[in-house]
N, C-alpha and C positions, 0 to 999 in steps of 0.2 A: 592653773599655773603650777608648775613644779616648785614646791617650797624650797627645795635644796638649792635652787638656782637664784632665789630672790636676793637682791642686793641687801646686805646687812643681815641676812637671815642665816639659817643653819648651814648653808653651803658657801657662804661668802668668805673664802680664804683670802687673807690679806695678800695684796700684790707684792708686799715687801719681800717675801721669801723667793718667789720666782725671779725677781730682779736681782737679789743677792746671789742666787745660784748662777745666773747667767754671767754675772761679773766674775765669779770665781773661775769660770772656764778660761778667761784670758790669762790666768796665772798658771795654767797647767802645761806640762810638757807635751809636745806634739806626738810623742810615741804612744800609740794605743796598744795596751796589753790585750784587751778583750772588748768586744762590742757585740751584743746579740739581742734579738727579739724573741720573746716567748709569750705564753699566756693561754687563755682559754675562751671558747664560746660555748654557751650552754643553753639548752631548752629545758624548761621546768614546768611541771604541772602539779597542782595540789588538788587532792580529792577529799572533800568534806562529805561524810556520809550522813550527817544530820543537817536538817534545815537550819538556815540562819535564824537567829532569834532577835537580833537588833535591827531596827528600821533602817532601810537603805542598803543593807549588805547584799553583795553578790554571792551566789551560791558556790561557784568554783573559781579557780584562778589558774592562769597560765602566764608564763613570762619567758623572755629571752635575756641573756646576760652576755656582756662582752667585757673582758678584763685582759687587755694586752699588757705586756711588761717589757720595758726597755732597760738594759743594763750596759753601762759603759765604764771601763776601768782603765786607769793609768797606773803608773808604777806605785804610787803611794796614795791614790785617791780613787773614788768611784762615784758614779751617779746612777740613781735608780728612779724610774718613773713608772707608776702603775695607776692608770685611770680605771674607773669602774663605772659601768652603765647597766641599768636594768629597765626594761620596758614591760609593764604589767598590764594584763587585760582587764583587771577588776578595780584596782586601787590606784588612783592618781598619785597618792602619797608614796606608794611603793615604786613608782616610776621615778628614778632619780639618777643623777650623775654625781660622782664623788672622785676626788683625787686621793687614792689610798696612800700613795707615796710619790714624792717629788723631792728627792733627798740627795744632797751632796755630802760625801763622807771623806774626810782626810785622815789617814793613818800613818803618821811618820815613824811610829815605833813605840814610844813610851806611853802614848795616849791616842785616842780617837776623838776627832772633833767633827760633828755633823750639824748641818743646818738645812731646814726645809720642812716638808710634810712627811710624816712617817707613822708606821704602826709599831708600837712597843708592847710586848706581852710580858706580864708578870703572873706567876701562879704555878701550882703543882697539882691541885686536886682535880677530881673528875666532875663533880656535880655542880660546882659554882666556883667563881674566881673572885674572892672578896678583895684581894690586894690589887687586882688589875684595874688601875685608875687613870693611867695616862691618857688613853684614847676613849672617846665617847662611843656608846653602844649604838649601832645601826639597827634599831629594833624592828624596822620594817622587813629586814632580811629574814630573821628567824626568831621565834619567841624565847630561845635559850640565852640570848644576849651575847653569843660568842662572836658575832660579826661586829667589826669596829670601823668607825670613820677615821680618815687620816687626820693627824694632829700636827699643826704647825709647832715647831720646836727648835731650840738650840740644845744640843746634847754633847756633853764632854764626858768621855770615859777614860779613867785612869786605870791601867792594868799593871798590877804588881804581884809579887809573890805572896803578899799578905791579903790579896783579894782584888776585886774589881769595884771601883767607886764610880757611880754615875751621877752626874748633875744634869737637871733638866730645867730650862726656862721655857714656859709655854705662854706665848704672847696673845693667843687668840683662842677663845672658847667655842667649841662646837656644840650646838644644841642637839639633844637626842631626837631621833626620828620616831614617828608613831604612825600606826595604820590610820587611814582616813575613814570617812563615814561609810564608804562602800566596801571597805576591806574586812576580812575576817580576822580573828585573833585580836579583837579590840575590846575596850571597855564599853559598858552600856552607854555611858556618856562619852562622846567623842572628845579626844584631847586636841586642843587648839594651840599649836605651837606658835602661831602668829601673834598671840597675846602673851608670850612668855615674859616672866618677870624675874628680876635679879636682885639679890640682896646688895650687891656691889653697885655703886653708881656708875662704874666704868662699864657695866654690862659685859658684853662679849670680849671687851678689850682689856679686861683686868689681867695683869701679869701673874700667872700661877707659877709655882716652882715645886720641884720634887728632888729627892736624893735617895739613892739606893746603894747599899753595900752588899756584895755577894762573895761567898767564900766556900770552897770545897774542903771539908775536913774528913779525910779518909773516905768512908762510904756515905758520907752525909753532905748534902748541899744545903747551905744556910743563906738566907737573905733578910736584911732589915731595910725598911723603906719608910719615908715620910713624905706626905703630900700636903701642900698648903695652897688653898685657892678655891675656885668655884667647883662645887660638888657636881659630879657627872650624873648622879641620880637625883632627879627633882622630886619635890613633894608637889601636891596638887591643890589648887584653889578652885572653888566653885564660881563660875561666871556664866556669861552668855555671849553668843556670837552676834554678828550683825543682824541676823533675822530674829533674834530674841530666844533662840534655842539654848537650853542649858548645855554648858561645856565644861570641861576641866582645863585649867590653865596651869602649865608647868611653872614652878617657882624654884629657882636655883640659888641655894644658900652658900655662904662661905663656910668651908669646913677645914679641919685639920685631921689627917688620917695617918696613923702609924701602923705599919704592917709587918708581919713576920711570915716567912716561907721556910718550910723545913721538909726535906725529903731524904730518906735513907734507904739503902739497899742492904738486905741481909738474906743471902741465898735466894730463894724464890719469893721472898717478901719484899714489897715496896711500901714503905710507910710515908704518909703525906700529912701535912698540916698547913693550913692558912689561917691566920688570925689577925684581926684589926682592932684598934681603938679609934673611935671617931668622935670628934666634938664639932658642934656647930649646927647640927640638925636637931634642935631642941636639946634634951638632956643627953650628955655623953653616954656612949654605950660601947660594948664589946660584942664581937661576933667571931665565930670560928667554924671551920669545916675541917675535919680530920678523919683519917681512917687508913685503910690498907688496900693493897692489891696483891693477891697471891696467884702465881702462875703455875699451872700444871703443864709441863712441857712434854711433847711426844704423847699426846692424849691417845689412849687406847692403842699404843704402839704405832702411831701414825706420825706424820710430820706436823700435825695440828697442835696449837697451844691454846689453852683455856685460862683466862684470867678471871678470878673471883674478886669483886670489888665491894667494899662496904665503907660508908662514910656517915658521920654524924654532923648535921648542920644545925647551928644554934645561934640565936640572936638574943641578947639579954633584954631587949625591949619587949619581948613577948608579943602580945596582941597589938602593940603599938608599932611593930616593925613595918617598914615600908617594902619589904620583900615577903614572898609567901613562905619562906623557909625559916620560921622563927624557932622551930624545934622539930626536926625531921630526921628520918633515917633513910639513907640511900643504899640500895643493893643492886649490883649489876654483874653482867657476864660479858667478857670480851673474848670472842673467838677469832683467832688468826689461822686461816687455812694453810698459810705459807706455800701457796701454789704459785705458778707462773703469772697468774692474773692478780696477785696480791689481794685476794678476797678476804674481807674482814667484816665482822658483825658485832655490834655492841647493843645490848638491851639493858635497860635499867628501870627501876621504879623508886620513886621517892614517896615515902609514907609519912604523913603528919602524925606525930606522936600524941597530939592532943585531941584529934578528931579523925573522922573516917576518910578525909580527903587524901587522894594520892594521884600521882602523875606517872604515867608509863611512857617511856621513850624508846625509840629504835633508830639505829644508824647502821647502814650497810653500804659497802662499796666494792666494786670489782672492775678491773681493767678488761676491756673487750679486745682492744688491740694496743699497739704502742701509743696511739693517739686518742683513742676513744675510751671513755670511762663512764660507768653507770653507778649512780648513787641513790640510795633510798633513805629517807628520814621521816619521822612521824612522832606525834604526841597523842596520847589519850588522857583526858582530864576526867578522872573517875570519882564519883561520889563527892563532888564539891559542895560544901555547905555554904550557907548564905554569908558567913563571916570570913570565908576564904578569899584571898586576893585573886584566885583563879576562878571564882564563881561566874564571872561574866564570860568565861571561855568554856563553860560546861558542855556546850553543844558544838564546840569547834574542834572535835577530834579529827585528825587529818593524816594523810600520807602524802609525802612529796617525792616525786621521781624526777631525777635530773640526768640528762644525757649531755656529756661534755666532750668537746674536741680540744685537745691540747696540742700546741705547736711550739 
C-alpha cells in the first residue's frame, strides 16, 4: 500500500483546506485576468555501480513523474494547484502522490493573505538549508533533502517600507518520507513510519506557528525567523515490525527554532550565512552554515561564468548531531555556459574535518528544445567511517538521469 495515501498517515491532508478554498471562489469577481496550465512529465533512471549491501534492496531504479500546474488569477487574488505523482520500479515507498500546492492567495495591497497547501522556502546557502523548516522533507525524492511536501497553512504577509513580516499557522503536520526495504539510499535498518510517535498528544493535528521578518539593507538581505511546534527532523527509536524484524521508528519532538539568514553582494563576491538556535531535541544547540561564492565572468574571454563556492558547516552537538554535517567544509564549482540551451554544471565536495568521510555531488542541466530538458544528478559517498551517518550509504554511489517534457 502506498503509505502517503493512508488515512491519517503522512499524506492525509485535512479536508478543511480544500473546502475553505472552494468557498472563497464564491466571493471572487467573475472577471478572469489569467488562467493557464503548465507543468512537466519526466522519465528518470538511477544507475548504482556497486552491489546493494542491505537485504531486500533492488539493484537499479527507474521511475516516471507527473507534475501538472494550474494557475488562475483574478484582479486581486489567485489560485494555484500543483499535484505531484511518482511511480517507481523498485521502491513502493517512493511511489507516491502528493499535493505540492493547493493555495488561494488574496492580495488587496497592504498585505497578502493565503490559505491552503503550499511550499515556502527559506535559506541562502548552497550545501544545506538549516532555517528551511516550514515544509517537510520528501526524502524519497533525493538524499539532499531539497524536495519538500506540501504544507497546509494560513499565511499572512505584511509588506511595508520597513520590511516584510510573515505569520504562519500550520494546523497539520506532514511526516517525513523514507525509502522502503527494497529501495537504495536507506539505512541498514528500515525506517517504519507507520509506527511514528509524537511528543505532542495531538500528534499530526498540533497547531504549529512561525514568524519571519525580512529586510533589504543596501547590498544585504537579512531575515530573522522563529518556529514553534513539531520538529520536521525526527530522532529514531529502536523497535520491531509485525514480523519481528528490527526497525527504526521516527519520533517527532516539540521544538523551538530561531533562525538567521544573511546574504550580501560585493562586486563579484556573494556572502552567505544561515544560523539557528534550537531547543527541544535534548540539550539546546546552535548550528550554522556560512561562506561565499566568487564568480569569474567572461571566463577565458568567453561568455561562460565560473562560480567558486566554499562553506563551513558546523553543529555544536558534535558527534551527537542528528545530521552528518557536524563539522565539515564544502567546496564547489558552478559553471554557467550562458548558451541558448541554458547549460549549467555544479560540482561539489563536502569534507568532514574530523575524519576521512566525504561526499561528492554533481548536478547538470541543459535544454534540448523549448519543451525538452535533460538533467544529471549524482552522489558519491567516499571513505565513510563506521561512525558516519552516511556509513549505511557507502555503496550507494549513483548517477540519476532525467528527461523532462515541459508544457
